[in-house]
TORVO-444196 format. One record per residue (C-alpha): residue in one letter; y, z, x. Coordinates in steps of 0.5 Angstrom, whole numbers, plus 500, padded with zeros to 3 digits. Layout:
N
AYZX...
//
This chain:
564
G200565086S205561087N204562095T198558095S197550095W194550088G199555084R205553088M208547084P207550077N209557079G203560079R196558076A190562073S184560070L178564067R171562066H166566063T158564063Q152567059T145564059N139567055A132565056F126567052S119565053Q112567050T105565051S099567048T092565050L085566048N079565053Y072564052N066564057K059563056T052561060V049556055V043556059K041558066G045554071H050552066H057555065L062554059A069557060G075555055V082557054A087555048G094557048F101557045E107557048V115558046N121557051T128557049Y134557053K141558051F148556055E155559053T161558057V169560055Y174557059T182558059S188557064A195558064Q201557069N208558070F208566071E215569072D211576073Q205575078S204582080T197582076G195576078P190573073F188579070D194579065M194571063S199573057K205573062A204566063L210561060I205555059T198556056H192551055P187550050T181555050V175550051T168553049N161550050T154552047T148548049E141550047T134547049N127549045R120547047M114549043S107547047F100548045F094547050G087548052R082547057L075547058N071548064Y063546065T059548071I052546073R049550078N055551081R055544084Y058539079I064542075F067538070T074540067G078537061T085539059L090537053R097539052A102538046D109539048G115539043S122538046S129539042N132534047F129528044G129525037R126527031G120522031N119523038R119530040F112531041G108528047Y101529049F098530056P091530057S087530064I080530066A077532073F071532077A069536083W062536087R061542091A056538096F055544100N051547095E046542094P039543097F039538102M045542106K041548106N038547113Q044545117D049549121L055545122F058545115S060552111D063548105L064541103R067539096F069532093R074532088L077526083S082527077Y086523073G092526068V098525065T105529065G111529062N119530063D124532058R129535063I136532061T142534058P141537051Y143533045Q143526048S139523042L145525038A152522037Q157527039L164528037S170530040P177532038L182527038Y189527035Y193520033G200519030S201518023N208518020G211521026N206527026L200528030V194529026Y187532028G181528028T174527031A171521035P164519038T164520045T157519046S152514043E146516040N139514042P134516036F128513040L129517046K122520048W118524054E118520061T111520062T107520069K100518070Q097521076Y090519080N087524085L082523090G080529095I076532100D075540102V071541108A070547113V065547119L063552125D063558120S070556117H073556124I076549122S077547115L081541112N083539106A085532105E088528098A090521096Y094520090Y097515086K103516081K106511076T112514072N113510065G120510061M124514066L130518063L136515066N143515064S144508064E150504063V151500057A155494055G162495054Q163492047T159498044G165502045F161507050V160507058R153510059Q147512054W141516056Q135511055N127510057I128505062G123502067N117504071M116507078E110509083N109514088K103514093G101518099L097522103E097530104F093534109T092541111L088544117N087551118T083554124I081560127N083559134V081566137D077572134T076578138R076585137D083586139F086579139Q086574133W090567133N090563127S094556125A095552119F098545119N100541114I103534113Y104529108F106522107N110519100R112512099N116511092K118504089V122502083L117497079S121495073L128497070G126494064G130488064T136492066A141490072D141494078I143501076P149504081V149511083R156514082F159521085T165524082D171527086G170524092Y173518097L167514097N164515090D160508088V155510094G148509091I143504087V137503083R134497084E127494083G122493089Q126499093P125506093L129511089G134514093T138509097A145508099F148501098G154498102Y156494108V154494115F159497120D160493126G165497131I172497131Y177490131Q180490138I186487140N182481143D180479136F187477135T193472137W200474136Q207471137N209467143D202465144S200472145D205474149P203481152S210483153I211484145P210491143F204493140S208495133D212489133R206484133D204479127Y197479128I192473126L185474127K182469131E177463129G170465128I172473127P170475120S176478116L176483110T178479103S182485100T185489106A190487111T186487118L189490124P187492131G183499131V180499124F173498122K170492122Y163490118K158485119D158478115L151478113D152471109G156467114N162465110N167468115E169473110I167480108N166481101A161484096D156479098D155482105R152489102R145491102I141497102I143501108S140508107N133511105S133518103N125519103P122521110K117518113F113524113A114532113G110538114G110545118I106549122T104556122N101560128E099568127F098572133S095579132Y093584138R091591135N096593130F101588132T102581128L107576131H108570125I111564127F113558122L116551124E118546118G121539119V122532116Y122525120G125518118N130520112D137518112I143522110F149519107N155524110E161523107F165528111P168524116T172521111R176528110V176529118E178522121A184518119G184513114Q186512106G181518104S184523109D191527111T193526118Y194533119N186535118L183531123S177534127R178535135T172530136Y176524132W183526135E181526142N177519142R181515137W182508138T189506141P191500145E190505151N183507149P180501145S174505142N169502139R167508135Y173512132A178508129S186508130I190513126T192508121N185506119N186502112T178500112D175506111H174506104Y168501104V161504103S158503110T153505115Y158508119Y157514114V149514115E146518119D138520121G136526117S130528121Y130535123L125541126R127548123F124554126R124557119T121564121L119569126S117576125L113581128S110587125Y106593126N101597122F100604124Q094608125S090613121K092619125V100617123L098616116K094622115A100626118L105623113G100623107A100615106T095610106S098605109L105604113R108598116V114596120Q117589120A123585123S124578122I129572123D129567118N132560120L132562127H134555130V134547128W133541132T137535129K141529131Y145530124G152531125G153535118L152543117D145542115P140536115D136540109V141536104R139536096S144532093W145534085N144527083K137526084L138518084L141519091P138526094G140524101Y148525100D152530103R159532102L159538106A154542103Y153549104P148550110R142555109A144562112R140565118T137572115Y135578119L131583116F128589117S123593113I118599112D112598107M109605106T104606100F101613098
//
């Protein structure tokens, strides 16, 4: 309505969007099992799969309502209506797959698989991709030489190689797409169409080759078990919406560009700490380390990572030799102070602050495109030319954690069970854009400021080196000012349950009865200043980007499970 900021100017504004999705999936499999000779077993699976996903949306809007009593429910009352916009996309995938397992004496296990996946997202000659894998496992625990020992209760070694594919892009990107366009002819508007995207008939599956080496070991009657895994993955033909030369008439095009690697270690430790008649205590701990690096961009220059509808949009970069998920900008170096400048009459202190004509002292770096005054952001001059320009930018954040993991403890006393689960990450950076909206500067309105900023902002009487003045005009540079440590430890789950004994069950005519109370997301320990450090940006090229993402809710749950 006209009493809202959104509808005030057009005398009431209404919009209606209807979205419908339809998905269909069908899988058929054929299984085969046979003991070839004694101790040799062959198992096979062959299958066919079809997946279809359809998305439809209708959007319309109107404004200037003389009668606003029915709100958006009768848009025919609007004096100005806008054209209705419709959109439909459909994605289809068809797959054939097979797997063979050959086991010898339950010690040597050989596995081979092959998938043939066809996707409508690619050009006619590139729709199918073929993805094989092979694996070998040696269960050393079943060897004769392990019979007369009491330490190991399981010991297995694993080795595998496989290829997987990725087709998750916007539909129809291999085709040239047209949009309506009106042009003038003899004083009249004539309807026509014009290409809005550049076709790429060579677009194909992104493929990842992966090598795995693992060991599974259990000791002391399986009271301690460890799973360790090392992996290396190389992705070829990455699917990226890359910028293209301006003379093509287009800005971007989906292409298979460059290569990337991921390598890491994963460990899972399970222990039975106490096991008595009335009390049991079990623990599970996992931790993983992953490092990724862009190996090649196929001769393409750095790829900028952009966001929309914000104050700082050109934030990230994809660069050869660097990990995926990095921000690119300036290094924040505090606030320009009054003693960084000179002014009239040999810096006469009796001249009022607002009447001074400030000139930076020699040796103090200046911003080439912005007037510099006391109280505004200062940045480091990395190339030493005494000017802050584009050459002073560098990689300023990394969205990837150094490690992540979790720990679970479960305590059981008679019929009570207490479950505690904590998870966390360490060493990742988050680019937090929210300060641009609650601190004074070119990106925010001065009537929407945080209390922390207002009470600590720079003034001549309070020369802060952290918060800028109310007239800050240099906050529009992407910089480390907005980069924060995203490490956290989350108390993910706390639950307590009770299983009733047979006497109660008999009286109720039930076979089991359990009551449980639990809290999810109980607490988060973090230094991050945003609402939630578990940030997942929509742009996968910079997942550690936060524009006030909605935090994870705390959930309280009470349940009763009864079976008869």
